[in-house]
C-alpha positions as CSV (number, residue, x, y, z in Angstrom):
1,X,46.8,-73.1,175.4
2,X,49.7,-74.2,173.1
3,X,47.3,-76.1,170.8
4,X,45.1,-73.0,170.6
5,X,48.1,-70.8,169.7
6,X,49.2,-73.2,167.0
7,X,45.7,-73.2,165.6
8,X,45.4,-69.4,165.8
9,X,48.8,-69.0,164.1
10,X,47.9,-71.4,161.3
11,X,44.6,-69.5,160.6
12,X,46.5,-66.2,160.7
13,X,49.2,-67.4,158.3
14,X,46.6,-68.8,155.9
15,X,44.6,-65.6,156.0
16,X,47.8,-63.5,155.5
17,X,48.8,-65.7,152.5
18,X,45.5,-65.2,150.8
19,X,45.5,-61.4,151.3
20,X,49.1,-61.0,150.2
21,X,48.1,-59.7,146.8
22,X,45.3,-57.7,145.1
23,X,43.6,-58.3,141.8
24,X,44.2,-55.4,139.3
25,X,42.5,-56.9,136.3
26,X,41.3,-60.2,134.8
27,X,40.5,-61.1,131.2
28,X,40.2,-64.0,128.7
29,X,40.8,-64.2,125.0
30,X,41.1,-67.3,122.9
31,X,42.3,-68.0,119.3
32,X,39.6,-67.3,116.8
33,X,40.1,-67.8,113.1
34,X,36.5,-66.8,112.2
35,X,36.8,-63.1,113.0
36,X,38.6,-60.5,110.9
37,X,41.3,-59.6,111.8
38,X,41.9,-63.1,113.2
39,X,43.4,-63.6,116.6
40,X,46.1,-66.3,117.5
41,X,46.9,-66.4,121.2
42,X,50.6,-66.1,122.1
43,X,52.0,-68.8,124.3
44,X,54.3,-66.4,126.1
45,X,52.7,-63.0,126.5
46,X,54.7,-60.2,128.0
47,X,54.4,-56.6,129.2
48,X,55.2,-53.9,126.6
49,X,54.7,-50.1,126.1
50,X,56.3,-49.2,129.5
51,X,54.2,-51.8,131.3
52,X,50.9,-50.3,130.1
53,X,50.0,-53.1,127.7
54,X,50.4,-56.9,127.5
55,X,51.3,-58.4,124.1
56,X,48.6,-61.0,123.5
57,X,49.2,-62.4,120.0
58,X,48.9,-61.8,116.3
59,X,46.8,-62.5,113.3
60,X,47.0,-65.8,111.4
61,X,49.3,-66.2,108.4
62,X,46.5,-66.1,105.9
63,X,45.2,-62.7,107.3
64,X,46.6,-59.2,107.2
65,X,49.7,-58.9,109.5
66,X,48.7,-57.4,112.8
67,X,49.4,-57.5,116.6
68,X,47.0,-57.7,119.5
69,X,47.5,-56.1,123.0
70,X,45.6,-55.8,126.2
71,X,45.5,-52.3,127.7
72,X,45.7,-52.5,131.5
73,X,44.1,-49.0,131.9
74,X,41.1,-49.3,129.6
75,X,40.9,-53.1,130.1
76,X,40.3,-53.6,126.4
77,X,41.9,-55.6,123.6
78,X,43.8,-53.4,121.1
79,X,44.6,-54.2,117.5
80,X,47.5,-52.7,115.6
81,X,47.9,-53.6,111.9
82,X,51.5,-53.8,110.7
83,X,52.3,-52.2,107.3
84,X,54.2,-55.2,105.9
85,X,52.3,-55.4,102.7
86,X,52.9,-51.7,102.0
87,X,56.6,-52.2,102.4
88,X,56.6,-55.5,100.3
89,X,54.8,-53.8,97.4
90,X,57.3,-51.0,97.3
91,X,60.4,-53.3,97.7
92,X,59.5,-56.7,96.0
93,X,63.0,-57.5,94.9
94,X,64.3,-57.7,98.5
95,X,62.2,-60.8,99.2
96,X,61.4,-64.2,98.0
97,X,58.0,-64.9,96.6
98,X,55.1,-62.7,95.6
99,X,51.6,-61.7,96.8
100,X,49.1,-64.5,96.2
101,X,45.4,-64.2,95.5
102,X,44.5,-67.3,97.6
103,X,45.8,-68.9,100.8
104,X,48.7,-67.2,102.5
105,X,48.8,-63.9,100.5
106,X,52.0,-62.4,101.8
107,X,55.3,-64.3,101.8
108,X,56.3,-62.6,105.1
109,X,55.5,-63.8,108.6
110,X,56.1,-62.0,111.9
111,X,58.3,-64.7,113.3
112,X,59.0,-63.1,116.6
113,X,57.5,-59.9,118.0
114,X,60.2,-58.0,120.0
115,X,59.0,-54.7,121.4
116,X,56.5,-51.9,121.1
117,X,57.0,-48.4,122.7
118,X,54.7,-45.5,122.0
119,X,56.9,-43.2,124.0
120,X,59.8,-43.6,121.6
121,X,57.5,-44.3,118.6
122,X,59.3,-47.6,117.9
123,X,58.4,-51.2,117.5
124,X,60.5,-54.2,116.2
125,X,60.1,-57.8,115.1
126,X,61.9,-60.6,113.3
127,X,60.4,-61.6,109.9
128,X,60.5,-65.0,108.2
129,X,60.4,-64.8,104.4
130,X,59.6,-67.9,102.4
131,X,58.0,-68.8,99.0
132,X,56.0,-71.9,98.3
133,X,58.1,-72.5,95.2
134,X,61.3,-73.0,97.1
135,X,62.7,-74.4,100.3
136,X,64.9,-71.3,100.8
137,X,64.1,-69.0,103.8
138,X,65.3,-65.5,104.6
139,X,65.1,-63.8,108.0
140,X,65.0,-60.1,108.6
141,X,64.9,-57.6,111.4
142,X,62.3,-54.9,110.8
143,X,61.9,-51.7,112.6
144,X,58.5,-49.9,112.6
145,X,58.2,-46.1,113.0
146,X,54.9,-45.8,114.9
147,X,54.5,-42.0,114.3
148,X,54.5,-42.4,110.5
149,X,53.3,-46.0,110.5
150,X,56.1,-47.1,108.2
151,X,58.7,-49.8,108.1
152,X,61.9,-47.9,108.1
153,X,64.5,-50.5,109.1
154,X,65.0,-53.8,107.1
155,X,68.1,-55.8,107.8
156,X,68.6,-59.4,106.6
157,X,70.1,-61.5,109.4
158,X,70.2,-65.0,107.9
159,X,69.3,-67.1,104.9
160,X,68.8,-70.9,104.7
161,X,69.5,-71.9,101.1
162,X,67.4,-74.2,98.9
163,X,69.9,-77.0,99.3
164,X,69.9,-77.0,103.1
165,X,67.4,-79.6,104.3
166,X,68.5,-79.9,107.9
167,X,68.9,-76.4,109.4
168,X,66.2,-74.8,111.5
169,X,66.2,-71.2,112.7
170,X,64.5,-69.6,115.7
171,X,64.6,-66.2,117.4
172,X,63.8,-65.0,120.9
173,X,63.0,-61.7,122.4
174,X,65.5,-60.8,125.2
175,X,64.3,-57.5,126.5
176,X,63.8,-53.8,125.9
177,X,64.8,-50.6,127.7
178,X,62.8,-47.4,127.0
179,X,65.9,-45.5,128.1
180,X,67.9,-45.2,125.0
181,X,65.2,-47.0,123.0
182,X,67.2,-50.2,123.0
183,X,66.0,-53.7,122.4
184,X,67.8,-57.1,122.4
185,X,67.1,-60.4,120.7
186,X,68.9,-63.6,119.9
187,X,68.7,-65.4,116.5
188,X,70.0,-69.0,116.3
189,X,70.3,-71.8,113.7
190,X,70.7,-75.5,114.5
191,X,72.5,-77.1,111.6
192,X,71.0,-80.5,112.4
193,X,68.0,-80.8,114.8
194,X,68.5,-84.6,115.2
195,X,72.1,-84.2,116.4
196,X,72.2,-83.2,120.1
197,X,75.8,-83.9,120.7
198,X,77.6,-81.7,118.1
199,X,78.3,-78.1,118.7
200,X,76.3,-77.1,115.7
201,X,74.0,-74.3,117.0
202,X,75.1,-70.8,115.9
203,X,73.6,-68.1,118.1
204,X,73.7,-64.4,117.3
205,X,72.9,-61.7,119.9
206,X,71.6,-58.5,118.4
207,X,71.0,-55.0,119.8
208,X,68.6,-52.6,118.1
209,X,68.8,-49.0,119.1
210,X,66.6,-46.5,117.3
211,X,67.2,-47.4,113.7
212,X,70.6,-49.2,114.1
213,X,70.9,-53.0,114.2
214,X,74.2,-54.2,115.8
215,X,75.4,-57.8,116.1
216,X,76.9,-57.9,119.6
217,X,78.0,-61.5,119.9
218,X,78.1,-64.8,118.0
219,X,78.8,-68.1,119.8
220,X,78.5,-71.8,119.2
221,X,76.7,-74.3,121.4
222,X,75.1,-77.7,121.7
223,X,71.9,-76.0,122.8
224,X,69.4,-73.6,121.4
225,X,69.1,-70.3,123.3
226,X,66.3,-70.6,125.9
227,X,64.3,-68.3,128.2
228,X,66.6,-65.3,127.8
229,X,66.3,-62.5,130.4
230,X,67.5,-58.9,130.4
231,X,68.4,-56.6,133.4
232,X,68.2,-53.0,132.0
233,X,69.7,-51.3,135.0
234,X,73.0,-53.2,134.8
235,X,72.9,-54.0,131.1
236,X,73.2,-57.7,131.7
237,X,71.5,-60.5,129.9
238,X,71.4,-64.2,130.5
239,X,70.6,-67.0,127.9
240,X,69.9,-70.5,129.2
241,X,69.7,-73.9,127.5
242,X,66.9,-76.5,127.7
243,X,67.7,-80.0,128.8
244,X,65.7,-82.3,131.0
245,X,67.4,-83.9,134.1
246,X,67.2,-87.5,132.8
247,X,69.1,-86.6,129.6
248,X,72.3,-85.9,131.6
249,X,73.4,-83.3,129.0
250,X,74.9,-80.8,131.5
251,X,73.0,-77.7,130.2
252,X,74.8,-74.4,130.2
253,X,73.9,-70.7,130.4
254,X,75.6,-67.6,129.2
255,X,75.9,-64.4,131.1
256,X,76.7,-61.4,128.9
257,X,77.7,-58.1,130.5
258,X,77.1,-55.7,127.6
259,X,79.0,-52.7,128.9
260,X,82.3,-54.7,129.5
261,X,81.7,-57.2,126.7
262,X,82.1,-60.0,129.2
263,X,80.6,-63.3,128.0
264,X,80.7,-66.2,130.5
265,X,79.5,-69.8,130.2
266,X,78.3,-71.5,133.4
267,X,76.5,-74.7,134.4
268,X,72.8,-74.3,135.1
269,X,70.0,-76.6,136.4
270,X,67.8,-78.6,134.0
271,X,64.6,-77.2,132.5
272,X,65.2,-73.6,133.7
273,X,61.7,-72.2,133.3
274,X,62.4,-69.7,136.1
275,X,65.1,-67.0,135.6
276,X,65.3,-63.7,137.3
277,X,67.8,-61.0,138.3
278,X,67.8,-59.2,141.6
279,X,66.9,-55.6,141.5
280,X,70.5,-54.4,141.6
281,X,71.6,-57.1,139.2
282,X,74.1,-58.6,141.7
283,X,72.3,-61.9,141.8
284,X,70.8,-64.2,139.3
285,X,68.3,-66.9,140.2
286,X,67.4,-70.0,138.2
287,X,64.7,-72.6,139.1
288,X,64.2,-76.0,137.5
289,X,60.7,-77.1,136.7
290,X,61.5,-80.9,136.7
291,X,63.6,-81.2,139.8
292,X,62.6,-78.1,141.8
293,X,66.2,-77.1,142.3
294,X,67.0,-73.4,142.6
295,X,70.4,-71.8,142.2
296,X,71.4,-68.3,143.3
297,X,74.5,-67.0,141.4
298,X,76.7,-64.0,142.2
299,X,76.9,-62.2,138.9
300,X,80.4,-60.9,139.7
301,X,81.6,-64.5,140.5
302,X,79.5,-67.2,138.9
303,X,81.3,-69.9,140.9
304,X,79.7,-68.4,144.0
305,X,76.4,-70.4,144.0
306,X,73.8,-71.1,146.6
307,X,71.4,-74.0,146.1
308,X,68.0,-75.0,147.5
309,X,65.0,-77.2,146.7
310,X,61.7,-75.4,146.1
311,X,59.3,-77.8,144.3
312,X,58.5,-78.9,140.8
313,X,56.0,-77.9,138.1
314,X,57.0,-74.2,138.2
315,X,56.7,-72.1,135.1
316,X,58.0,-68.6,136.0
317,X,60.3,-66.9,138.5
318,X,60.4,-63.3,139.4
319,X,60.0,-60.4,141.8
320,X,56.6,-58.8,142.1
321,X,58.0,-56.5,144.9
322,X,61.3,-56.2,146.6
323,X,62.0,-58.9,149.1
324,X,59.5,-61.4,147.6
325,X,60.8,-63.8,144.9
326,X,57.9,-65.7,143.5
327,X,58.1,-69.2,142.0
328,X,54.9,-69.5,140.0
329,X,53.9,-73.2,140.2
330,X,50.8,-75.0,139.1
331,X,50.0,-75.5,142.8
332,X,50.4,-71.8,143.9
333,X,52.5,-68.7,144.1
334,X,55.4,-69.8,146.3
335,X,57.1,-66.8,147.8
336,X,60.6,-66.8,149.0
337,X,63.2,-64.6,150.8
338,X,65.7,-63.8,148.0
339,X,68.7,-64.0,150.4
340,X,68.0,-67.0,152.6
341,X,66.0,-68.8,149.8
342,X,63.5,-69.9,152.5
343,X,59.8,-69.9,151.9
344,X,57.8,-67.0,153.3
345,X,54.2,-67.8,152.2
346,X,52.1,-69.6,149.6
347,X,49.0,-68.3,147.7
348,X,47.2,-71.4,146.2
349,X,46.3,-71.1,142.5
350,X,43.0,-72.8,143.3
351,X,42.0,-69.4,144.9
352,X,41.9,-68.1,141.3
353,X,41.0,-71.2,139.2
354,X,38.4,-73.9,139.9
355,X,39.4,-76.6,137.3
356,X,42.7,-77.9,135.9
357,X,45.6,-75.5,136.3
358,X,48.8,-75.0,134.2
359,X,50.3,-71.6,134.7
360,X,52.7,-71.8,131.7
361,X,53.1,-68.4,130.0
362,X,52.8,-66.3,133.2
363,X,54.9,-63.2,133.2
364,X,56.3,-60.5,135.5
365,X,56.6,-56.8,135.2
366,X,59.6,-56.9,137.6
367,X,59.0,-55.4,141.0
368,X,55.5,-54.2,140.0
369,X,53.1,-57.0,139.1
370,X,52.4,-60.5,137.9
371,X,50.4,-61.8,134.9
372,X,49.1,-65.1,136.2
373,X,48.0,-67.2,133.2
374,X,46.2,-70.5,133.2
375,X,46.3,-72.2,129.8
376,X,43.8,-74.8,130.8
377,X,41.1,-72.4,132.0
378,X,37.9,-72.7,130.0
379,X,37.2,-69.2,128.7
380,X,33.5,-69.7,129.2
381,X,34.0,-70.6,132.8
382,X,36.2,-67.7,134.0
383,X,39.1,-65.4,133.3
384,X,42.2,-67.2,132.3
385,X,44.5,-64.2,132.9
386,X,44.8,-62.2,136.1
387,X,47.0,-59.2,136.9
388,X,48.2,-59.4,140.5
389,X,49.9,-56.8,142.6
390,X,51.7,-57.7,145.9
391,X,50.3,-55.9,148.9
């Protein structure tokens, strides 16, 4: 009788695990340079336009500037050309270079797409400006008025001069809140990529609200900003650092409470692919892909830390509904209680994919749904992307 009960419980648990979500949509798109406009797949897609669309990627540098999205309602790919060339022609003295007749025509590249919101009629991105005749580079924030289809905000944020042969710049989208039409991003410059010991990374945290760009914070670090996360309800953002466990570099994170201008440095686990806030913003979770360690921080007291071990080869951490914190690993969706940090259930990824699996680039629409993305899925063999909703 006991053996039967155990067997029955196992079958019941397995069935419940597989039925713990429903499939809302599935799709596949791959980089294609032969079509016009071209399509280059984004490594880290994310939800935009109030969660109605997913940002998929952009056009190639040699093509007209443009962005691609997936519409969750129509289940179609959407293309939006960006009026960069129109602005460049009208303001040529603001930029390096000129329009060419062959190769890369425009000396402007969408370096980092930040947000797109039809409700507020605004979009924003970071632009890299360089000319083939010089090593100098300029970086701009550009705001796009969707109602008039014009670039109406252009602010230079950095320039790497011709004589600088070591610096390298990068930017990262942090988050966007439709309430107040406010977006955040971080721009950083490493003075010497080969030097990992010096505090030679300059990071700048920016806020863009409507047509106003504001530098909120500047700090120095040994690490590039990595996997930033924004909690719009509490106006908190966290920026992590990347370091693998074997390097013994003691990576740090930065918690920034925007309303109080509180900026705190704290120690974090290695390779923090998984970062998520609780719904009320009182807790911050970080999970390490290489060691499987997870840490739960009290955002009011970062020294109050709870630790556990969950498993390696995870790529994204987040809530798809309240009470279920999901560590998206190559092996499956490992679902945990956010208070006890104990595992509740597992949904194997082999339920969705038949061949090799790497779920890098998966993304959450917090407390609503999960974009499960398999970068190794053969497009001809099945859908690489699936939108899942927790039951």
